[in-house]
PDB file of N, CA, C and O in Angstrom, chain B, residues numbered from 101:
ATOM      1  N   UNK B 101     -61.279  14.266 167.929  1.00  0.00           N
ATOM      2  CA  UNK B 101     -61.266  12.776 168.468  1.00  0.00           C
ATOM      3  C   UNK B 101     -61.131  11.958 167.212  1.00  0.00           C
ATOM      4  O   UNK B 101     -60.112  11.272 167.287  1.00  0.00           O
ATOM      5  N   UNK B 102     -61.630  11.822 166.353  1.00  0.00           N
ATOM      6  CA  UNK B 102     -61.593  11.279 165.125  1.00  0.00           C
ATOM      7  C   UNK B 102     -60.759  11.300 164.354  1.00  0.00           C
ATOM      8  O   UNK B 102     -60.536  10.335 163.622  1.00  0.00           O
ATOM      9  N   UNK B 103     -59.955  12.610 164.308  1.00  0.00           N
ATOM     10  CA  UNK B 103     -58.812  12.515 163.313  1.00  0.00           C
ATOM     11  C   UNK B 103     -57.403  11.731 164.158  1.00  0.00           C
ATOM     12  O   UNK B 103     -56.498  11.140 163.569  1.00  0.00           O
ATOM     13  N   UNK B 104     -57.495  11.885 165.432  1.00  0.00           N
ATOM     14  CA  UNK B 104     -56.966  11.402 166.172  1.00  0.00           C
ATOM     15  C   UNK B 104     -56.741   9.567 166.757  1.00  0.00           C
ATOM     16  O   UNK B 104     -55.806   9.003 167.325  1.00  0.00           O
ATOM     17  N   UNK B 105     -58.005   9.123 166.308  1.00  0.00           N
ATOM     18  CA  UNK B 105     -58.338   8.050 166.659  1.00  0.00           C
ATOM     19  C   UNK B 105     -58.028   7.448 164.962  1.00  0.00           C
ATOM     20  O   UNK B 105     -58.029   6.222 164.848  1.00  0.00           O
ATOM     21  N   UNK B 106     -57.819   8.125 163.929  1.00  0.00           N
ATOM     22  CA  UNK B 106     -57.759   7.497 162.487  1.00  0.00           C
ATOM     23  C   UNK B 106     -55.967   7.444 162.690  1.00  0.00           C
ATOM     24  O   UNK B 106     -55.254   6.518 162.306  1.00  0.00           O
ATOM     25  N   UNK B 107     -55.589   8.467 163.264  1.00  0.00           N
ATOM     26  CA  UNK B 107     -53.929   8.009 163.303  1.00  0.00           C
ATOM     27  C   UNK B 107     -53.267   7.151 164.165  1.00  0.00           C
ATOM     28  O   UNK B 107     -52.109   6.807 163.927  1.00  0.00           O
ATOM     29  N   UNK B 108     -53.825   6.798 165.061  1.00  0.00           N
ATOM     30  CA  UNK B 108     -53.697   5.700 166.002  1.00  0.00           C
ATOM     31  C   UNK B 108     -53.798   4.123 165.471  1.00  0.00           C
ATOM     32  O   UNK B 108     -53.061   3.163 165.699  1.00  0.00           O
ATOM     33  N   UNK B 109     -55.399   4.286 164.412  1.00  0.00           N
ATOM     34  CA  UNK B 109     -55.557   2.949 164.295  1.00  0.00           C
ATOM     35  C   UNK B 109     -54.898   3.023 162.996  1.00  0.00           C
ATOM     36  O   UNK B 109     -54.880   1.948 162.397  1.00  0.00           O
ATOM     37  N   UNK B 110     -54.318   4.076 162.366  1.00  0.00           N
ATOM     38  CA  UNK B 110     -53.326   3.921 161.354  1.00  0.00           C
ATOM     39  C   UNK B 110     -52.270   3.859 160.871  1.00  0.00           C
ATOM     40  O   UNK B 110     -51.866   3.805 159.709  1.00  0.00           O
ATOM     41  N   UNK B 111     -51.493   3.876 162.503  1.00  0.00           N
ATOM     42  CA  UNK B 111     -50.135   3.490 163.050  1.00  0.00           C
ATOM     43  C   UNK B 111     -50.246   1.881 163.165  1.00  0.00           C
ATOM     44  O   UNK B 111     -49.275   1.178 162.884  1.00  0.00           O
ATOM     45  N   UNK B 112     -51.526   1.311 163.607  1.00  0.00           N
ATOM     46  CA  UNK B 112     -51.203  -0.016 164.344  1.00  0.00           C
ATOM     47  C   UNK B 112     -51.779  -0.664 162.926  1.00  0.00           C
ATOM     48  O   UNK B 112     -51.635  -1.887 162.923  1.00  0.00           O
ATOM     49  N   UNK B 113     -52.430  -0.112 161.653  1.00  0.00           N
ATOM     50  CA  UNK B 113     -52.458  -0.670 161.001  1.00  0.00           C
ATOM     51  C   UNK B 113     -51.239  -0.716 159.910  1.00  0.00           C
ATOM     52  O   UNK B 113     -51.307  -1.520 158.980  1.00  0.00           O
ATOM     53  N   UNK B 114     -50.454  -0.096 160.006  1.00  0.00           N
ATOM     54  CA  UNK B 114     -48.882   0.068 158.688  1.00  0.00           C
ATOM     55  C   UNK B 114     -48.412  -0.837 159.311  1.00  0.00           C
ATOM     56  O   UNK B 114     -47.963  -1.759 158.631  1.00  0.00           O
ATOM     57  N   UNK B 115     -48.323  -0.951 160.727  1.00  0.00           N
ATOM     58  CA  UNK B 115     -47.065  -2.066 161.099  1.00  0.00           C
ATOM     59  C   UNK B 115     -47.958  -3.514 160.874  1.00  0.00           C
ATOM     60  O   UNK B 115     -47.240  -4.499 160.699  1.00  0.00           O
ATOM     61  N   UNK B 116     -49.003  -3.690 160.861  1.00  0.00           N
ATOM     62  CA  UNK B 116     -49.796  -4.755 160.988  1.00  0.00           C
ATOM     63  C   UNK B 116     -49.582  -5.336 158.937  1.00  0.00           C
ATOM     64  O   UNK B 116     -49.161  -6.384 158.447  1.00  0.00           O
ATOM     65  N   UNK B 117     -50.044  -4.212 158.379  1.00  0.00           N
ATOM     66  CA  UNK B 117     -49.796  -4.146 157.046  1.00  0.00           C
ATOM     67  C   UNK B 117     -48.262  -4.908 156.225  1.00  0.00           C
ATOM     68  O   UNK B 117     -48.084  -5.722 155.319  1.00  0.00           O
ATOM     69  N   UNK B 118     -47.477  -4.192 157.043  1.00  0.00           N
ATOM     70  CA  UNK B 118     -45.930  -4.526 156.475  1.00  0.00           C
ATOM     71  C   UNK B 118     -46.090  -6.272 156.960  1.00  0.00           C
ATOM     72  O   UNK B 118     -45.648  -7.239 156.340  1.00  0.00           O
ATOM     73  N   UNK B 119     -46.626  -6.274 157.857  1.00  0.00           N
ATOM     74  CA  UNK B 119     -46.205  -8.034 158.218  1.00  0.00           C
ATOM     75  C   UNK B 119     -46.801  -8.910 157.002  1.00  0.00           C
ATOM     76  O   UNK B 119     -46.315  -9.914 156.481  1.00  0.00           O
ATOM     77  N   UNK B 120     -48.027  -8.211 156.698  1.00  0.00           N
ATOM     78  CA  UNK B 120     -48.686  -9.112 155.755  1.00  0.00           C
ATOM     79  C   UNK B 120     -48.047  -9.287 154.311  1.00  0.00           C
ATOM     80  O   UNK B 120     -48.126 -10.274 153.580  1.00  0.00           O
ATOM     81  N   UNK B 121     -47.282  -7.878 154.043  1.00  0.00           N
ATOM     82  CA  UNK B 121     -47.049  -7.533 153.046  1.00  0.00           C
ATOM     83  C   UNK B 121     -45.760  -7.254 153.051  1.00  0.00           C
ATOM     84  O   UNK B 121     -45.504  -6.053 152.961  1.00  0.00           O
ATOM     85  N   UNK B 122     -44.727  -8.094 153.139  1.00  0.00           N
ATOM     86  CA  UNK B 122     -43.318  -7.655 152.777  1.00  0.00           C
ATOM     87  C   UNK B 122     -42.888  -8.097 151.533  1.00  0.00           C
ATOM     88  O   UNK B 122     -43.398  -9.015 150.890  1.00  0.00           O
ATOM     89  N   UNK B 123     -41.916  -7.406 151.207  1.00  0.00           N
ATOM     90  CA  UNK B 123     -41.479  -7.153 149.785  1.00  0.00           C
ATOM     91  C   UNK B 123     -40.038  -6.365 149.828  1.00  0.00           C
ATOM     92  O   UNK B 123     -39.607  -5.996 150.921  1.00  0.00           O
ATOM     93  N   UNK B 124     -39.448  -6.163 148.864  1.00  0.00           N
ATOM     94  CA  UNK B 124     -38.238  -5.644 148.509  1.00  0.00           C
ATOM     95  C   UNK B 124     -38.448  -4.216 148.226  1.00  0.00           C
ATOM     96  O   UNK B 124     -37.510  -3.467 148.500  1.00  0.00           O
ATOM     97  N   UNK B 125     -39.563  -3.691 147.705  1.00  0.00           N
ATOM     98  CA  UNK B 125     -39.783  -2.514 147.249  1.00  0.00           C
ATOM     99  C   UNK B 125     -40.486  -2.018 148.218  1.00  0.00           C
ATOM    100  O   UNK B 125     -40.652  -0.830 147.943  1.00  0.00           O
ATOM    101  N   UNK B 126     -41.162  -2.357 149.536  1.00  0.00           N
ATOM    102  CA  UNK B 126     -41.416  -1.789 150.548  1.00  0.00           C
ATOM    103  C   UNK B 126     -40.658  -0.699 151.390  1.00  0.00           C
ATOM    104  O   UNK B 126     -39.450  -0.869 151.559  1.00  0.00           O
ATOM    105  N   UNK B 127     -41.347   0.549 152.002  1.00  0.00           N
ATOM    106  CA  UNK B 127     -40.444   1.240 153.057  1.00  0.00           C
ATOM    107  C   UNK B 127     -39.652   0.381 154.087  1.00  0.00           C
ATOM    108  O   UNK B 127     -40.213  -0.467 154.780  1.00  0.00           O
ATOM    109  N   UNK B 128     -38.374   0.633 154.148  1.00  0.00           N
ATOM    110  CA  UNK B 128     -37.284  -0.153 155.134  1.00  0.00           C
ATOM    111  C   UNK B 128     -37.698   0.464 156.730  1.00  0.00           C
ATOM    112  O   UNK B 128     -37.696  -0.238 157.741  1.00  0.00           O
ATOM    113  N   UNK B 129     -37.943   1.488 156.705  1.00  0.00           N
ATOM    114  CA  UNK B 129     -38.193   2.693 158.137  1.00  0.00           C
ATOM    115  C   UNK B 129     -39.407   2.490 158.479  1.00  0.00           C
ATOM    116  O   UNK B 129     -40.383   2.398 157.735  1.00  0.00           O
ATOM    117  N   UNK B 130     -39.344   2.384 160.151  1.00  0.00           N
ATOM    118  CA  UNK B 130     -40.337   1.943 160.699  1.00  0.00           C
ATOM    119  C   UNK B 130     -41.484   2.955 160.280  1.00  0.00           C
ATOM    120  O   UNK B 130     -42.555   2.686 159.736  1.00  0.00           O
ATOM    121  N   UNK B 131     -40.989   4.181 160.672  1.00  0.00           N
ATOM    122  CA  UNK B 131     -41.689   5.494 160.689  1.00  0.00           C
ATOM    123  C   UNK B 131     -42.188   5.860 159.348  1.00  0.00           C
ATOM    124  O   UNK B 131     -43.271   6.445 159.326  1.00  0.00           O
ATOM    125  N   UNK B 132     -41.505   5.586 158.056  1.00  0.00           N
ATOM    126  CA  UNK B 132     -42.145   5.285 156.569  1.00  0.00           C
ATOM    127  C   UNK B 132     -43.440   4.600 156.331  1.00  0.00           C
ATOM    128  O   UNK B 132     -44.318   4.868 155.511  1.00  0.00           O
ATOM    129  N   UNK B 133     -43.358   3.437 157.433  1.00  0.00           N
ATOM    130  CA  UNK B 133     -43.765   1.987 157.297  1.00  0.00           C
ATOM    131  C   UNK B 133     -45.267   3.080 158.037  1.00  0.00           C
ATOM    132  O   UNK B 133     -46.114   3.686 157.380  1.00  0.00           O
ATOM    133  N   UNK B 134     -45.143   3.007 159.476  1.00  0.00           N
ATOM    134  CA  UNK B 134     -46.036   3.977 159.934  1.00  0.00           C
ATOM    135  C   UNK B 134     -47.008   4.973 159.531  1.00  0.00           C
ATOM    136  O   UNK B 134     -48.226   4.893 159.693  1.00  0.00           O
ATOM    137  N   UNK B 135     -46.116   6.277 158.788  1.00  0.00           N
ATOM    138  CA  UNK B 135     -47.058   7.229 157.965  1.00  0.00           C
ATOM    139  C   UNK B 135     -47.881   6.512 156.681  1.00  0.00           C
ATOM    140  O   UNK B 135     -49.057   6.835 156.517  1.00  0.00           O
ATOM    141  N   UNK B 136     -47.402   5.766 155.985  1.00  0.00           N
ATOM    142  CA  UNK B 136     -47.951   4.971 155.135  1.00  0.00           C
ATOM    143  C   UNK B 136     -49.137   4.168 155.458  1.00  0.00           C
ATOM    144  O   UNK B 136     -49.948   3.890 154.574  1.00  0.00           O
ATOM    145  N   UNK B 137     -49.298   3.745 156.771  1.00  0.00           N
ATOM    146  CA  UNK B 137     -50.471   3.030 157.488  1.00  0.00           C
ATOM    147  C   UNK B 137     -51.532   4.056 157.741  1.00  0.00           C
ATOM    148  O   UNK B 137     -52.746   3.856 157.702  1.00  0.00           O
ATOM    149  N   UNK B 138     -50.761   5.468 158.072  1.00  0.00           N
ATOM    150  CA  UNK B 138     -51.904   6.485 158.557  1.00  0.00           C
ATOM    151  C   UNK B 138     -52.572   6.935 157.321  1.00  0.00           C
ATOM    152  O   UNK B 138     -53.773   7.178 157.208  1.00  0.00           O
ATOM    153  N   UNK B 139     -51.755   7.012 156.494  1.00  0.00           N
ATOM    154  CA  UNK B 139     -52.250   7.439 154.818  1.00  0.00           C
ATOM    155  C   UNK B 139     -53.250   6.491 154.479  1.00  0.00           C
ATOM    156  O   UNK B 139     -54.328   6.896 154.044  1.00  0.00           O
ATOM    157  N   UNK B 140     -52.995   5.085 154.646  1.00  0.00           N
ATOM    158  CA  UNK B 140     -54.110   4.165 154.596  1.00  0.00           C
ATOM    159  C   UNK B 140     -55.045   4.181 155.441  1.00  0.00           C
ATOM    160  O   UNK B 140     -56.127   4.004 154.881  1.00  0.00           O
ATOM    161  N   UNK B 141     -55.151   4.350 156.867  1.00  0.00           N
ATOM    162  CA  UNK B 141     -56.082   4.956 157.395  1.00  0.00           C
ATOM    163  C   UNK B 141     -57.531   5.975 157.054  1.00  0.00           C
ATOM    164  O   UNK B 141     -58.737   5.821 157.251  1.00  0.00           O
ATOM    165  N   UNK B 142     -56.531   7.265 156.334  1.00  0.00           N
ATOM    166  CA  UNK B 142     -57.516   8.119 155.827  1.00  0.00           C
ATOM    167  C   UNK B 142     -57.861   7.486 154.803  1.00  0.00           C
ATOM    168  O   UNK B 142     -59.052   7.179 154.838  1.00  0.00           O
ATOM    169  N   UNK B 143     -57.159   7.061 153.631  1.00  0.00           N
ATOM    170  CA  UNK B 143     -57.939   6.532 152.743  1.00  0.00           C
ATOM    171  C   UNK B 143     -59.174   5.844 153.268  1.00  0.00           C
ATOM    172  O   UNK B 143     -60.295   6.348 153.323  1.00  0.00           O
ATOM    173  N   UNK B 144     -58.878   4.806 153.591  1.00  0.00           N
ATOM    174  CA  UNK B 144     -60.011   3.636 154.113  1.00  0.00           C
ATOM    175  C   UNK B 144     -61.440   4.604 154.562  1.00  0.00           C
ATOM    176  O   UNK B 144     -62.597   4.460 154.166  1.00  0.00           O
ATOM    177  N   UNK B 145     -60.886   5.608 155.517  1.00  0.00           N
ATOM    178  CA  UNK B 145     -62.240   6.489 155.904  1.00  0.00           C
ATOM    179  C   UNK B 145     -62.652   6.791 154.654  1.00  0.00           C
ATOM    180  O   UNK B 145     -63.642   6.259 154.152  1.00  0.00           O
ATOM    181  N   UNK B 146     -61.870   7.732 154.011  1.00  0.00           N
ATOM    182  CA  UNK B 146     -62.514   8.669 152.885  1.00  0.00           C
ATOM    183  C   UNK B 146     -63.319   7.480 151.843  1.00  0.00           C
ATOM    184  O   UNK B 146     -64.475   7.731 151.501  1.00  0.00           O
ATOM    185  N   UNK B 147     -62.828   6.526 151.489  1.00  0.00           N
ATOM    186  CA  UNK B 147     -63.511   5.624 150.203  1.00  0.00           C
ATOM    187  C   UNK B 147     -65.064   5.134 151.107  1.00  0.00           C
ATOM    188  O   UNK B 147     -66.135   5.061 150.504  1.00  0.00           O
ATOM    189  N   UNK B 148     -64.953   4.870 152.427  1.00  0.00           N
ATOM    190  CA  UNK B 148     -65.751   4.419 153.175  1.00  0.00           C
ATOM    191  C   UNK B 148     -66.652   5.541 153.331  1.00  0.00           C
ATOM    192  O   UNK B 148     -67.825   5.166 153.316  1.00  0.00           O
ATOM    193  N   UNK B 149     -66.556   6.362 153.425  1.00  0.00           N
ATOM    194  CA  UNK B 149     -67.803   7.411 153.672  1.00  0.00           C
ATOM    195  C   UNK B 149     -68.313   7.972 152.356  1.00  0.00           C
ATOM    196  O   UNK B 149     -69.402   8.537 152.248  1.00  0.00           O
ATOM    197  N   UNK B 150     -67.265   7.735 151.144  1.00  0.00           N
ATOM    198  CA  UNK B 150     -67.709   7.923 149.724  1.00  0.00           C
ATOM    199  C   UNK B 150     -68.774   7.015 149.632  1.00  0.00           C
ATOM    200  O   UNK B 150     -69.813   7.403 149.097  1.00  0.00           O
ATOM    201  N   UNK B 151     -68.679   5.735 150.117  1.00  0.00           N
ATOM    202  CA  UNK B 151     -69.476   4.219 149.805  1.00  0.00           C
ATOM    203  C   UNK B 151     -70.594   4.564 150.075  1.00  0.00           C
ATOM    204  O   UNK B 151     -71.513   4.493 149.259  1.00  0.00           O
ATOM    205  N   UNK B 152     -70.761   5.121 151.595  1.00  0.00           N
ATOM    206  CA  UNK B 152     -71.486   4.889 152.215  1.00  0.00           C
ATOM    207  C   UNK B 152     -71.815   4.016 153.581  1.00  0.00           C
ATOM    208  O   UNK B 152     -72.836   3.971 154.269  1.00  0.00           O
ATOM    209  N   UNK B 153     -70.451   3.293 153.707  1.00  0.00           N
ATOM    210  CA  UNK B 153     -70.275   2.484 154.414  1.00  0.00           C
ATOM    211  C   UNK B 153     -69.750   3.010 155.689  1.00  0.00           C
ATOM    212  O   UNK B 153     -69.764   2.210 156.624  1.00  0.00           O
ATOM    213  N   UNK B 154     -69.311   4.137 155.907  1.00  0.00           N
ATOM    214  CA  UNK B 154     -69.356   5.111 157.405  1.00  0.00           C
ATOM    215  C   UNK B 154     -69.982   6.713 157.245  1.00  0.00           C
ATOM    216  O   UNK B 154     -70.143   7.416 156.247  1.00  0.00           O
ATOM    217  N   UNK B 155     -70.224   6.923 158.540  1.00  0.00           N
ATOM    218  CA  UNK B 155     -70.915   7.895 158.792  1.00  0.00           C
ATOM    219  C   UNK B 155     -70.136   9.036 158.204  1.00  0.00           C
ATOM    220  O   UNK B 155     -69.045   8.724 157.729  1.00  0.00           O
ATOM    221  N   UNK B 156     -70.562  10.569 158.133  1.00  0.00           N
ATOM    222  CA  UNK B 156     -69.684  11.576 157.822  1.00  0.00           C
ATOM    223  C   UNK B 156     -68.632  12.162 159.056  1.00  0.00           C
ATOM    224  O   UNK B 156     -67.709  12.940 158.815  1.00  0.00           O
ATOM    225  N   UNK B 157     -68.942  11.656 160.361  1.00  0.00           N
ATOM    226  CA  UNK B 157     -67.971  11.679 161.270  1.00  0.00           C
ATOM    227  C   UNK B 157     -67.125  10.101 162.062  1.00  0.00           C
ATOM    228  O   UNK B 157     -66.647   9.966 163.189  1.00  0.00           O
ATOM    229  N   UNK B 158     -67.235   9.045 160.827  1.00  0.00           N
ATOM    230  CA  UNK B 158     -67.054   8.382 161.421  1.00  0.00           C
ATOM    231  C   UNK B 158     -65.758   7.761 160.557  1.00  0.00           C
ATOM    232  O   UNK B 158     -65.854   7.977 159.349  1.00  0.00           O
ATOM    233  N   UNK B 159     -64.613   7.057 160.958  1.00  0.00           N
ATOM    234  CA  UNK B 159     -63.686   6.737 160.355  1.00  0.00           C
ATOM    235  C   UNK B 159     -63.448   5.141 160.462  1.00  0.00           C
ATOM    236  O   UNK B 159     -63.947   4.465 161.361  1.00  0.00           O
ATOM    237  N   UNK B 160     -62.706   4.671 159.538  1.00  0.00           N
ATOM    238  CA  UNK B 160     -62.656   3.132 159.038  1.00  0.00           C
ATOM    239  C   UNK B 160     -62.052   2.420 160.804  1.00  0.00           C
ATOM    240  O   UNK B 160     -61.649   2.983 161.822  1.00  0.00           O
ATOM    241  N   UNK B 161     -62.265   0.995 160.445  1.00  0.00           N
ATOM    242  CA  UNK B 161     -61.828   0.089 161.773  1.00  0.00           C
ATOM    243  C   UNK B 161     -60.746  -0.391 161.487  1.00  0.00           C
ATOM    244  O   UNK B 161     -60.279  -0.369 160.348  1.00  0.00           O
ATOM    245  N   UNK B 162     -60.084  -0.992 162.680  1.00  0.00           N
ATOM    246  CA  UNK B 162     -58.697  -1.853 162.317  1.00  0.00           C
ATOM    247  C   UNK B 162     -58.864  -2.391 160.795  1.00  0.00           C
ATOM    248  O   UNK B 162     -58.097  -1.976 159.927  1.00  0.00           O
ATOM    249  N   UNK B 163     -59.827  -3.271 160.514  1.00  0.00           N
ATOM    250  CA  UNK B 163     -59.740  -3.978 159.371  1.00  0.00           C
ATOM    251  C   UNK B 163     -59.606  -3.069 158.182  1.00  0.00           C
ATOM    252  O   UNK B 163     -58.619  -3.189 157.457  1.00  0.00           O
ATOM    253  N   UNK B 164     -60.699  -2.002 157.884  1.00  0.00           N
ATOM    254  CA  UNK B 164     -60.606  -1.212 156.867  1.00  0.00           C
ATOM    255  C   UNK B 164     -59.138  -0.510 156.675  1.00  0.00           C
ATOM    256  O   UNK B 164     -58.508  -0.449 155.620  1.00  0.00           O
ATOM    257  N   UNK B 165     -58.809  -0.077 157.747  1.00  0.00           N
ATOM    258  CA  UNK B 165     -57.623   0.629 158.003  1.00  0.00           C
ATOM    259  C   UNK B 165     -56.289  -0.103 157.546  1.00  0.00           C
ATOM    260  O   UNK B 165     -55.293   0.496 157.140  1.00  0.00           O
ATOM    261  N   UNK B 166     -56.418  -1.616 157.681  1.00  0.00           N
ATOM    262  CA  UNK B 166     -55.073  -2.208 157.319  1.00  0.00           C
ATOM    263  C   UNK B 166     -55.362  -2.714 155.838  1.00  0.00           C
ATOM    264  O   UNK B 166     -54.433  -3.083 155.119  1.00  0.00           O
ATOM    265  N   UNK B 167     -56.821  -2.717 155.364  1.00  0.00           N
ATOM    266  CA  UNK B 167     -57.176  -2.929 153.968  1.00  0.00           C
ATOM    267  C   UNK B 167     -56.420  -1.556 152.848  1.00  0.00           C
ATOM    268  O   UNK B 167     -55.747  -1.700 151.828  1.00  0.00           O
ATOM    269  N   UNK B 168     -56.845  -0.335 153.514  1.00  0.00           N
ATOM    270  CA  UNK B 168     -55.973   0.641 153.138  1.00  0.00           C
ATOM    271  C   UNK B 168     -54.879   1.077 153.103  1.00  0.00           C
ATOM    272  O   UNK B 168     -54.446   1.944 152.343  1.00  0.00           O
ATOM    273  N   UNK B 169     -54.073   0.233 154.330  1.00  0.00           N
ATOM    274  CA  UNK B 169     -52.498   0.473 154.412  1.00  0.00           C
ATOM    275  C   UNK B 169     -52.279   0.055 153.491  1.00  0.00           C
ATOM    276  O   UNK B 169     -51.586   0.701 152.705  1.00  0.00           O
ATOM    277  N   UNK B 170     -52.860  -1.478 153.082  1.00  0.00           N
ATOM    278  CA  UNK B 170     -51.963  -2.668 152.412  1.00  0.00           C
ATOM    279  C   UNK B 170     -51.942  -2.191 150.631  1.00  0.00           C
ATOM    280  O   UNK B 170     -51.112  -2.405 149.747  1.00  0.00           O
ATOM    281  N   UNK B 171     -53.425  -1.380 150.637  1.00  0.00           N
ATOM    282  CA  UNK B 171     -52.988  -0.684 149.201  1.00  0.00           C
ATOM    283  C   UNK B 171     -52.470   0.260 149.202  1.00  0.00           C
ATOM    284  O   UNK B 171     -52.057   0.536 148.076  1.00  0.00           O
ATOM    285  N   UNK B 172     -52.183   1.181 150.139  1.00  0.00           N
ATOM    286  CA  UNK B 172     -51.203   2.327 149.955  1.00  0.00           C
ATOM    287  C   UNK B 172     -49.566   1.845 149.943  1.00  0.00           C
ATOM    288  O   UNK B 172     -48.657   2.529 149.474  1.00  0.00           O
ATOM    289  N   UNK B 173     -49.420   0.593 150.528  1.00  0.00           N
ATOM    290  CA  UNK B 173     -48.089   0.056 150.360  1.00  0.00           C
ATOM    291  C   UNK B 173     -47.807  -0.667 149.151  1.00  0.00           C
ATOM    292  O   UNK B 173     -46.676  -0.804 148.683  1.00  0.00           O
ATOM    293  N   UNK B 174     -48.943  -1.161 148.624  1.00  0.00           N
ATOM    294  CA  UNK B 174     -48.700  -1.744 147.273  1.00  0.00           C
ATOM    295  C   UNK B 174     -48.383  -0.587 146.206  1.00  0.00           C
ATOM    296  O   UNK B 174     -47.447  -0.490 145.412  1.00  0.00           O
ATOM    297  N   UNK B 175     -49.533   0.304 146.467  1.00  0.00           N
ATOM    298  CA  UNK B 175     -49.064   1.632 145.295  1.00  0.00           C
ATOM    299  C   UNK B 175     -47.338   1.898 145.512  1.00  0.00           C
ATOM    300  O   UNK B 175     -46.491   2.023 144.628  1.00  0.00           O
ATOM    301  N   UNK B 176     -47.185   1.929 146.769  1.00  0.00           N
ATOM    302  CA  UNK B 176     -45.875   2.723 147.199  1.00  0.00           C
ATOM    303  C   UNK B 176     -44.733   1.437 146.801  1.00  0.00           C
ATOM    304  O   UNK B 176     -43.762   1.820 146.147  1.00  0.00           O
ATOM    305  N   UNK B 177     -44.781   0.062 147.123  1.00  0.00           N
ATOM    306  CA  UNK B 177     -44.012  -0.569 146.061  1.00  0.00           C
ATOM    307  C   UNK B 177     -43.779  -0.603 144.316  1.00  0.00           C
ATOM    308  O   UNK B 177     -42.829  -0.725 143.542  1.00  0.00           O
ATOM    309  N   UNK B 178     -45.340  -0.406 144.231  1.00  0.00           N
ATOM    310  CA  UNK B 178     -45.239  -0.310 142.627  1.00  0.00           C
ATOM    311  C   UNK B 178     -44.203   1.099 141.982  1.00  0.00           C
ATOM    312  O   UNK B 178     -43.378   1.036 141.070  1.00  0.00           O
ATOM    313  N   UNK B 179     -44.490   1.992 142.591  1.00  0.00           N
ATOM    314  CA  UNK B 179     -43.599   3.250 142.336  1.00  0.00           C
ATOM    315  C   UNK B 179     -42.196   3.160 142.667  1.00  0.00           C
ATOM    316  O   UNK B 179     -41.246   3.487 141.956  1.00  0.00           O
ATOM    317  N   UNK B 180     -42.184   2.744 143.671  1.00  0.00           N
ATOM    318  CA  UNK B 180     -40.446   2.925 144.533  1.00  0.00           C
ATOM    319  C   UNK B 180     -39.499   1.710 143.894  1.00  0.00           C
ATOM    320  O   UNK B 180     -38.276   1.737 144.025  1.00  0.00           O
ATOM    321  N   UNK B 181     -40.282   0.511 143.103  1.00  0.00           N
ATOM    322  CA  UNK B 181     -39.931  -0.380 142.303  1.00  0.00           C
ATOM    323  C   UNK B 181     -39.221   0.298 140.672  1.00  0.00           C
ATOM    324  O   UNK B 181     -38.305  -0.208 140.024  1.00  0.00           O
ATOM    325  N   UNK B 182     -39.786   1.213 140.437  1.00  0.00           N
ATOM    326  CA  UNK B 182     -39.690   1.823 138.951  1.00  0.00           C
ATOM    327  C   UNK B 182     -38.553   2.137 138.917  1.00  0.00           C
ATOM    328  O   UNK B 182     -38.277   2.761 139.942  1.00  0.00           O
ATOM    329  N   UNK B 183     -37.275   1.974 137.909  1.00  0.00           N
ATOM    330  CA  UNK B 183     -36.545   2.364 137.606  1.00  0.00           C
ATOM    331  C   UNK B 183     -36.312   3.275 136.760  1.00  0.00           C
ATOM    332  O   UNK B 183     -36.515   2.689 135.697  1.00  0.00           O
ATOM    333  N   UNK B 184     -35.940   4.612 136.443  1.00  0.00           N
ATOM    334  CA  UNK B 184     -35.956   5.371 135.362  1.00  0.00           C
ATOM    335  C   UNK B 184     -34.562   5.466 134.546  1.00  0.00           C
ATOM    336  O   UNK B 184     -33.565   5.456 135.269  1.00  0.00           O
ATOM    337  N   UNK B 185     -34.320   5.563 133.059  1.00  0.00           N
ATOM    338  CA  UNK B 185     -33.306   5.009 132.783  1.00  0.00           C
ATOM    339  C   UNK B 185     -32.858   6.714 132.308  1.00  0.00           C
ATOM    340  O   UNK B 185     -31.741   6.954 131.850  1.00  0.00           O
TER     341      UNK B 185
END
C-alpha cells in the first residue's frame, strides 16, 4: 500500500508544484507533470528515509512530496532549457 499511496500523493504534489513553479522550460503536458510529481514523491521518500525523518515503510507526506516535486521540476527545467550547439 505504501507505493500506491506514494503514487497518489506524488500525482497531487506534481500538480501543486506546477502551480507553484511555472516557467517556460517546465513540462507542458499534464501527464509529464504528474509523472515528475510522482518521481518527486519517491525522491522525497528516499531522502527522508536516508535522513531518518521517515521509517523504512513510511513515505513522504504531501508537503515533502511537493518539495520533492519542485526539486525534480527544477532539475527538469534546467536540463530542458539547455540548448546543444
